[in-house]
FISEBA-52934 format. One record per residue (C-alpha): residue in one letter; y, x, z. Coordinates in steps of 0.05 Angstrom, whole numbers, plus 32768, in hexadecimal, padded with zeros to 4 digits. Each point is the difference from the previous one (the first is absolute). Layout:
N
> A, Y, X, Z
...
***
This chain:
333
> M, 876C, 8784, 88F4
> A, 8025, 7FC7, 7FE4
> K, 8040, 7FFD, 7FDF
> S, 802C, 7FCC, 7FDF
> A, 8012, 800E, 7FBD
> D, 8050, 800D, 801B
> S, 7FE0, 8034, 802F
> G, 803B, 802D, 7FF4
> Q, 800F, 8040, 801E
> A, 7FD9, 8009, 803C
> S, 8009, 8035, 803B
> T, 7FEC, 8046, 7FF7
> T, 7FF6, 800C, 804B
> R, 7FBA, 800E, 8012
> R, 7FDA, 7FC9, 8028
> R, 7FCC, 8005, 8037
> G, 7FC7, 7FE4, 7FC7
> D, 800D, 802A, 7FC4
> R, 7FC8, 802F, 8000
> L, 7FC0, 7FFF, 7FD7
> V, 7FCA, 7FF5, 8027
> G, 7FB4, 8018, 7FF1
> T, 7FCB, 8037, 8006
> S, 7FEB, 7FF4, 7FB5
> R, 8002, 8036, 7FD2
> A, 8024, 7FCC, 7FD3
> I, 8035, 7FF9, 803B
> Q, 7FFE, 8046, 800C
> R, 8015, 8011, 7FAE
> A, 8031, 7FCC, 8008
> L, 8029, 8029, 8036
> E, 7FEE, 803F, 7FD5
> Q, 801E, 7FDB, 7FC8
> I, 8044, 7FE4, 8021
> S, 800B, 803E, 8016
> I, 8001, 8020, 7FBA
> A, 802F, 7FC4, 7FEE
> G, 802B, 800A, 8033
> R, 8013, 804D, 7FE1
> G, 8018, 7FDB, 7FC1
> R, 8020, 7FCA, 7FDB
> F, 7FD2, 7FED, 7FCE
> P, 7FDE, 7FBD, 7FFB
> V, 7FCA, 7FE9, 8025
> W, 7FC7, 7FC8, 7FF4
> I, 7FDF, 7FE0, 8036
> H, 7FBA, 7FDA, 7FEA
> A, 7FE7, 7FD6, 8036
> E, 7FE6, 7FB7, 8007
> E, 8027, 7FC9, 8025
> G, 8004, 8002, 804A
> I, 8007, 804E, 8005
> E, 8042, 8022, 8019
> K, 801A, 8010, 7FC5
> E, 804D, 7FFF, 8012
> L, 7FEA, 801E, 8036
> I, 7FF2, 803D, 7FD8
> A, 803B, 7FF9, 7FD8
> R, 8027, 8006, 8043
> L, 7FCE, 8042, 8018
> I, 8017, 801C, 7FBF
> H, 804A, 7FF0, 7FFC
> S, 8008, 8021, 8053
> T, 7FDF, 803B, 7FEF
> S, 8027, 8016, 7FCA
> E, 8044, 8024, 7FFF
> W, 801C, 7FC0, 7FE1
> A, 7FF6, 7FD9, 803F
> T, 8046, 7FF1, 800F
> G, 8003, 7FCF, 7FC3
> G, 7FED, 7FB7, 7FFD
> F, 7FBE, 7FE5, 7FF6
> F, 7FFC, 7FC2, 7FD9
> A, 7FBE, 7FDB, 7FFA
> L, 7FFC, 7FC8, 7FC4
> D, 7FC3, 7FD7, 7FE5
> A, 8000, 8004, 7FB5
> S, 7FCE, 7FC0, 8003
> I, 8036, 7FDC, 802E
> V, 8045, 800B, 7FE2
> P, 8010, 7FCB, 7FC0
> E, 7FF9, 8026, 7FC4
> S, 803E, 7FFA, 7FF0
> L, 801C, 8020, 803A
> L, 7FD4, 803B, 8004
> G, 8025, 802A, 7FCC
> R, 803E, 7FF4, 802E
> E, 7FDD, 800B, 803E
> L, 7FE5, 8045, 7FEB
> F, 803E, 8019, 7FDB
> G, 803E, 7FD1, 800E
> S, 8029, 7FDF, 7FCF
> A, 804E, 8011, 7FE9
> A, 803C, 7FCC, 800C
> G, 7FEB, 7FCF, 7FC9
> G, 7FC5, 801D, 7FF3
> I, 7FD5, 7FB9, 8010
> P, 8028, 7FC5, 7FE9
> A, 7FE5, 7FD6, 803B
> L, 8012, 803A, 8035
> P, 803E, 801F, 7FEA
> S, 8010, 802F, 803D
> A, 7FED, 8042, 7FF7
> Y, 7FB2, 8010, 802D
> E, 7FEA, 803F, 801A
> G, 7FB2, 8002, 7FF4
> A, 7FCE, 8022, 8033
> F, 7FFF, 8046, 7FD5
> E, 8048, 8007, 800E
> R, 8003, 7FDC, 8040
> V, 7FC9, 8032, 8025
> Q, 802D, 8045, 7FDB
> S, 7FD0, 8034, 8013
> G, 7FCD, 7FCF, 8027
> T, 7FC2, 7FD6, 7FE4
> V, 7FEB, 7FC9, 7FD9
> L, 7FC4, 7FDD, 8009
> L, 7FF0, 7FCF, 7FC7
> E, 7FB5, 7FDE, 8015
> R, 7FD4, 7FE5, 7FC4
> V, 802C, 801F, 7FCB
> E, 7FCB, 7FE8, 7FCC
> T, 801E, 7FBE, 8005
> L, 8043, 8022, 7FE2
> A, 8012, 7FE4, 7FBC
> K, 7FF0, 8038, 7FCC
> D, 804D, 8004, 7FEE
> L, 800F, 8010, 804D
> Q, 7FC3, 802F, 7FF5
> H, 8024, 802A, 7FCD
> T, 8045, 8005, 8025
> L, 7FDE, 800D, 803C
> A, 7FD7, 803E, 7FD8
> A, 803D, 8018, 7FE0
> A, 8027, 7FFC, 803A
> L, 7FC3, 802F, 8029
> D, 8007, 8029, 7FC3
> Q, 8044, 8009, 7FF8
> G, 801D, 8007, 8048
> S, 802E, 7FC6, 7FF1
> F, 800E, 7FB5, 7FF7
> Q, 8032, 7FCE, 7FE3
> R, 8016, 7FC5, 8028
> I, 7FEA, 7FB9, 7FD7
> G, 803E, 7FFB, 7FD2
> G, 8020, 8045, 8011
> S, 8008, 8043, 7FDC
> E, 8003, 802D, 803C
> R, 7FC8, 802F, 8008
> I, 7FF5, 8007, 804B
> A, 7FD2, 802F, 8018
> L, 7FB9, 7FEF, 8015
> Q, 8002, 8026, 8049
> G, 7FC9, 7FD5, 8027
> R, 7FB5, 8008, 7FFD
> L, 7FD5, 7FBA, 7FE5
> V, 7FBD, 7FEE, 8028
> A, 7FDA, 7FD4, 7FD3
> T, 7FC2, 7FD8, 8017
> S, 7FC6, 7FD4, 7FE9
> G, 7FBC, 7FE5, 8017
> T, 7FE5, 8020, 7FC0
> A, 7FFA, 8042, 7FE5
> L, 8034, 8019, 7FD1
> D, 7FC5, 8017, 7FC5
> V, 7FF1, 7FB8, 8001
> L, 8045, 7FE4, 8001
> T, 800D, 8030, 7FC0
> S, 7FC3, 7FF0, 7FE5
> D, 800A, 7FBB, 8000
> G, 8040, 7FFB, 7FEC
> R, 8027, 7FF2, 8037
> I, 8025, 803C, 8011
> I, 801C, 8020, 7FBF
> P, 7FDE, 804B, 7FF1
> E, 8051, 801E, 8012
> L, 8005, 7FE8, 803B
> C, 7FB7, 8011, 8019
> E, 8015, 804D, 7FF0
> R, 8035, 8004, 802E
> L, 7FD6, 7FDD, 803B
> R, 7FBF, 8029, 7FFA
> L, 8022, 803C, 801B
> L, 7FE9, 7FEC, 8045
> E, 7FCC, 7FCA, 8010
> I, 7FF6, 7FED, 804D
> R, 7FC8, 7FD0, 7FFC
> I, 7FDA, 7FDE, 8042
> P, 7FC3, 7FE5, 7FF6
> P, 7FF0, 7FB7, 8020
> L, 7FFD, 7FFB, 804C
> R, 7FAF, 7FEA, 7FF6
> E, 7FF2, 8048, 7FDF
> R, 8028, 8023, 8041
> K, 7FD4, 7FDF, 8031
> E, 8010, 8043, 8030
> D, 8047, 7FEC, 7FFD
> I, 7FFC, 7FB8, 8018
> L, 7FFD, 8009, 804F
> P, 803C, 803A, 7FFA
> V, 802C, 7FC9, 7FDE
> A, 7FE5, 7FCA, 8034
> A, 8016, 802C, 803B
> H, 8040, 8013, 7FDC
> Y, 8018, 7FB7, 7FF6
> L, 7FEA, 7FED, 803E
> S, 8029, 8031, 8024
> V, 8042, 7FEC, 7FC5
> L, 7FF9, 7FB5, 8009
> R, 7FF7, 8005, 804C
> S, 8047, 8018, 7FFB
> E, 801C, 7FD4, 7FD1
> I, 7FE2, 7FC1, 8021
> D, 8014, 801C, 8042
> H, 8042, 800F, 7FEA
> E, 800E, 7FBB, 7FDC
> T, 7FDF, 7FD7, 8041
> G, 8026, 8026, 8033
> K, 7FBE, 8005, 8024
> I, 7FCD, 8038, 800D
> S, 7FB4, 7FF2, 7FD8
> E, 7FCB, 800D, 8032
> V, 7FD7, 8016, 7FBD
> R, 7FEA, 8045, 7FFA
> R, 7FB9, 8008, 7FE1
> F, 7FD6, 7FDF, 7FCD
> T, 7FB4, 7FEA, 8022
> R, 7FCE, 8021, 7FEA
> E, 7FE2, 7FC5, 7FCE
> A, 8047, 7FFE, 7FE5
> L, 8001, 804B, 7FE9
> D, 7FB2, 7FF2, 7FE7
> R, 801C, 7FBD, 7FD9
> L, 803F, 802C, 7FE6
> H, 7FD9, 8034, 7FDE
> T, 7FC7, 7FD1, 7FDD
> H, 803D, 7FCD, 7FE0
> T, 8009, 800C, 7FBB
> W, 8050, 7FF2, 8006
> P, 800A, 7FEB, 7FC4
> G, 804D, 7FFC, 800F
> N, 8005, 8048, 8013
> E, 8028, 8017, 8031
> R, 8031, 7FCA, 7FFC
> E, 7FC9, 7FD0, 8014
> L, 7FE7, 8032, 8039
> R, 804A, 7FFB, 8018
> E, 8006, 7FB2, 8004
> Q, 7FBF, 7FFD, 8024
> V, 8014, 8026, 8032
> R, 8045, 7FE0, 8007
> A, 7FE6, 7FC4, 8007
> A, 7FD3, 8014, 8030
> L, 802D, 8025, 8031
> Q, 8038, 7FBA, 7FF7
> L, 7FC1, 7FD7, 8024
> A, 7FDE, 8037, 8024
> Q, 7FEE, 7FF4, 8049
> G, 7FE9, 8038, 8027
> E, 8000, 804A, 7FF1
> E, 7FC8, 8002, 7FC6
> L, 7FF8, 7FE2, 7FBF
> G, 7FBF, 7FE9, 7FE7
> P, 7FE2, 7FE7, 7FC4
> E, 801E, 7FB9, 800C
> D, 8040, 8018, 8006
> L, 7FFC, 801D, 7FBD
> L, 7FDA, 7FCB, 7FE2
> L, 7FC6, 802F, 7FF2
> S, 7FC2, 7FE1, 8017
> W, 7FD1, 7FFB, 7FC7
> E, 7FC4, 8021, 800F
> S, 7FE1, 8018, 7FB7
> S, 801A, 7FFE, 7FC1
> E, 7FE2, 7FBF, 7FE2
> E, 802A, 7FD9, 8031
> V, 803F, 8022, 7FF3
> P, 8030, 7FCD, 7FD9
> S, 802C, 8005, 7FC1
> F, 8048, 8019, 800D
> R, 8017, 7FC0, 7FEE
> E, 7FD5, 7FE2, 803A
> A, 8006, 802F, 802F
> K, 8052, 7FFF, 7FF6
> R, 7FFD, 7FAE, 8008
> A, 7FC9, 800F, 8043
> F, 8033, 8036, 801A
> E, 8038, 7FCC, 7FF5
> R, 7FE3, 7FCA, 8027
> E, 7FE9, 8026, 803A
> Y, 803F, 8020, 8007
> V, 802F, 7FBE, 7FFB
> T, 7FD1, 7FE2, 8031
> R, 8001, 8044, 8033
> V, 8047, 7FEF, 7FF8
> L, 800A, 7FC2, 800F
> R, 7FCC, 7FFC, 8044
> I, 8030, 8033, 801C
> C, 8038, 7FD9, 7FF5
> S, 7FE0, 7FB6, 8007
> G, 8010, 7FE7, 7FC6
> N, 804C, 800B, 7FFE
> I, 800B, 8012, 7FB8
> S, 8041, 8023, 8005
> R, 7FE7, 8026, 8038
> A, 7FC5, 8016, 7FD0
> A, 802D, 800E, 7FC1
> R, 802A, 802C, 8022
> I, 7FC2, 8025, 8017
> A, 7FE2, 8006, 7FC0
> T, 804A, 8013, 7FE3
> K, 7FFF, 7FC3, 7FCE
> D, 8029, 7FCD, 7FF0
> R, 7FE7, 7FC3, 8021
> K, 7FFC, 7FD8, 7FC3
> D, 7FD5, 8034, 7FE4
> F, 7FD4, 8000, 8043
> Y, 7FF3, 7FB8, 7FFA
> D, 7FF1, 8005, 7FB9
> V, 7FC1, 802E, 801C
> M, 7FF4, 7FD8, 802E
> R, 7FFA, 7FBD, 7FD1
> R, 7FD6, 802F, 7FCB
> N, 7FCD, 8019, 8033
> S, 8007, 7FB5, 801D
> I, 800E, 8018, 8045
> N, 801F, 7FC5, 8033
> P, 802A, 8029, 8032
> A, 7FF8, 7FC1, 8032
> D, 7FBF, 8020, 800C
> F, 801E, 8036, 8024
> R, 8031, 7FDB, 8029
> S, 7FF4, 7FF6, 8047
***
């Protein structure tokens, strides 16, 4: 769920893929906690590694609450420049920031009684952490440079890949903010610790992504299932990138698949033993080279058409070819 720094207020309509999939106890517990969170407006803390659907969880909390008609705003604190983070969260009064003289509504004001998702909250500067803790404690805040106090009606969902106690003990989160965030913690273990969830998640992505690609291309995909060998490989792979890695593997395979089944070679999961598994960087490079090679083969070496299929800028696609020493002339008939 990659987002840009200016991800802004998003649609609150429930999307087809918006459900937490899995049979593990951790997922069942998370679903119970989402239900609890939906009955109140207190802050929620999500602890999960990169690649786990933290925004999905925040959207589920939002959509199952009594305040689902409010806005939803996602903000990654590690991406937005430090000088603008306070403005993005709390807004600024006219003249409050000399370089930005116009008044500006921040996320908490914009969502009204909705939800603000703040990812990587530990990257907030300490003074902004104090401001956020005070706003949560007092139930109100001021725009930067403003004097009027504005009621804090929205809910904060904060996330990190590190446990809250660890972030507090090593000084990355101030104790005052920790106390406000620890009311309800939802922890999702990495996918490698939830082996029973891998195949249900893969099947979910196969269904959802197939429909998305059918809609994008205007064609009906023939793919209906994974082969038995592919299911075995899916289950044994360690998935260092968690659900995001699994989703992108399935998406890439669907874009190039031929026939009704996806095999391990389509998913680039054909290693036979743990000793033969390359590093994540090596695997990423191998996937990149194999993907570009297969797209060029389908397009008979036509770079512009290949870039469109890969949904990449032509120059970016050419850079990938050059990085992998791939010559498009090799694929022209």
